[in-house]
N, C-alpha and C positions, 0 to 999 in steps of 0.2 A: 283501378285497384291493382292491376298487374304491375304497373310501374312502381307503385308504392311497395308492393311485396318484394319486387326484385331488388329495390334499393335497400329495403330493410334487411333482407337476407345477405346482401353484399356487405352491408355495414357490420353485421354480426360476424362475418367471416374474416374481416380485415383485422390482422393482428394489431394490438395496441401500439407496438413498435413502429408499424408501418404508418399508422395515423400520425404518430409523433414526428415521423420523418418527413411528413408532408404538411408543414404548417401553412396557414394562409399567407399569401404574398403581402408585401407591405409597400403600397404605393404612396408616394409623397402627397400629403394632404395640406391642411391649413397651416401646419407648422413650418412648411417650406416656402421659401421666397418664390414669387411668381405663380403661386397656386391660383387656379381658376376654378371657381365653384361649379360652374355649369358648362364645362368645356365639352361640346358635343363631338366626340370622336369615338372610335372603337366600336365595341358591341352596343353601347348605349345609342349611338347615332344609327347603327344598323337596325336595331330593334324598333326605334321610333319611326323609321321609314316604312316598316311593315304594318300591314293591317292585321290586328290581332283577331284570332278566331276563338271566341268564348267557349264554343263547344269543345275544342281541343284543349283549351285552357282548363276546363273543368277536370279533365283527366290529369293534366300536369299538376294541378293544385292538390291532388290527393297526397302528394308527398308533404306539401306545406301544411295540410290540414291536421297532421299529427300533432303539431305544436300550436298552430293558429286556430284550430278547430274547423270542422267542415263548413260552418257558416261564416268563418272569418272573424269571429268574435275575440280571439286571443284570450288572455287571462287577466282577470280583474286585479291580480297582484302586480301586474306590470311586467312580468317576466317576458311575455310575448304580446306585442301590440295588436290592437284591433285593426284589421286590414280592410274589412268589407266596405265597399263604396269609395275606396281611395282612388284618386286620379291615376289612370294607367301610366301617365307620364312620370308621376312621382314614384310609383311602384317600380317602373322600369329602371329609373336612375338608381334607386336605392339597392335593388337586387344586383345590378351590374357593379355598383360600387363595392358591395360586399364580396362578390366573386373576384373582383380585381384587387381587393385589398386596400381600397380607399376608405372604406368604413369597416371598423373592426367588429366582427361578430363571429367568434370562433364556434359558437353553437350551430349557427345556420350555415356557415361556410361549406362544410363537407357535403351537405345535402344540396345546397344551391349549385355548387360546382358541378355535380353530376346531373342534376335535373335541368339546369339551365345552360347547357353547353352551347346551344344554338340560339341566335337572336330570335328566331321564330318562336321558340319555346318561351322566351322572356315575354314577347309581345302577346302570345296567346294567354299565358298565365295572368298577365296584368289586365288584359281585356276581360277575363272571367271575373277576377276579384272586383273590378270596378262595377260589375253588374249586381253584386250582392247588396242587399239592403243593410243599413247600419243599425246594429242592435241598440236597443234603448236601455238594456239592463247591464251596462258596463260599469267598471269600477269608478266610484265617485269619492270625493272627500267626505269622510264620515265623522269628523270631529264634532263635538258639541257646539262649536262656534262656526259651523258650516255657513250659516247665513251671513255672518260677519266677514268671513274669508272670501266668500263669493262676491260680496259687495265690493270689497277692497280690490279683488282681482278684476272685476268688471271695469273699475275706474282705470286701473293700470292698462288693461287690455285695450280699452277704447282710445287711450292716449298713443300707444306705440305699436300695438299688434294688429289692430283691425285693418289697417291699410293693406297688409299682405294676406292675412288669414281670413279676412272677411267678417262681416257682422255676425254671421251664424257659424263661423268656423269652417266655411266652405272652401277656403284656399283658392288657388288659381292654377288650373291644369296647364295653361300655356306657359306660365312662369315657373312651374314646378314647385309651387307652394302647396303643401299638403292639406288635406281635409283634417281638421282636428276635432270636429263635432263627433261625439260618440267614442272618443279615445279615452283610455283608462287614465284616471288621475295619477296613479303611481308611475305609469309609463311616461306621461307628460312631464312630471316633475323630474324624473331621472334624466330624460333627454335634455331638458332645458338646463339642468345643472351641469351635464357633461358638455353641452355647447358653451355655456358660460366659462367653464373651467378649462376649455381647450382639449377635452378628451374625445370629442366626436370630430374626427379628422376630416370628414366630408361636409362640415357645416358651411352654411352660407355666411361669408364674412360680414355682410350687412346685418344679419341677425346677431352675430357675435357682438358687434358694436352696440346694438340696442340693449342686449341682455347683460353685457359685462358688468354694469354698475349695480344690478339687482342683488339684493340680499337674499339669503335663504328664505326668510319670512315672506318676502315679496314673491318669490318663485312659488311658494306654497299657495299663496292667494291667487296668483294668475292661473296655476294649474287647476285649482279648485273651480275657478270660473270656467275655464276652457272645457273641463270635463262635464259641465252643466249644459253646454251648447247643443243645439239640435239643428240639423240641416233640413229645411223644409223639402218634402217630396222624396227624401232619400232614407228616412228612418223606417225601420221595420214596424209593422202594425202591431199594436198590443195583442197579446195572446187572447184568442177567442173572438177577435174582430177580423172581418174579411176586408 
């Protein structure tokens, strides 16, 4: 709590002009020739070599919890992703990419830059988030045609997505493929659209090739299906059950 309060006070005292004068860095991403999606160097490599301490990470996470919520559930409207239960490797890469300017996230950048200055803080925060159970009451596709969209999405997912993201959306920690089970529908749709359209600069080129031909309607269906996935053994228990 002390860390969160200190950062909150500091943010309130920083003049708007100072914030404007310190924009996030811009590291060359997928738009640049020679881009390597998972180049293990710098702070990412350093953090991955360290053993994360979940107890310390819980304190570090207080800053993150303001947006992603204390339980890591994020927001159903997709403004902030569901983080709970995500692979520590994936969390580490994404956080460092944002701080380094490889992934554009102006909302998170100023907080991440201060809270994650040291590789150990990154490792600890990732280790803690990975221990959280995945909420079941996340944002899902709510159209009247939900059953149809999910069925269409399932067919597309099993053709080209399951190999990397897994049958239940469990991803692959060693390959840095994220858990998508329990993720908000609107967040999934936004990220896949940005990856397809070249706006997520730290995207995996292999995924870009797969997703490039998809229409907006197909992305809606795939997102609807992905948001329905549940990862056995990692989902939070229904309220009232032990």
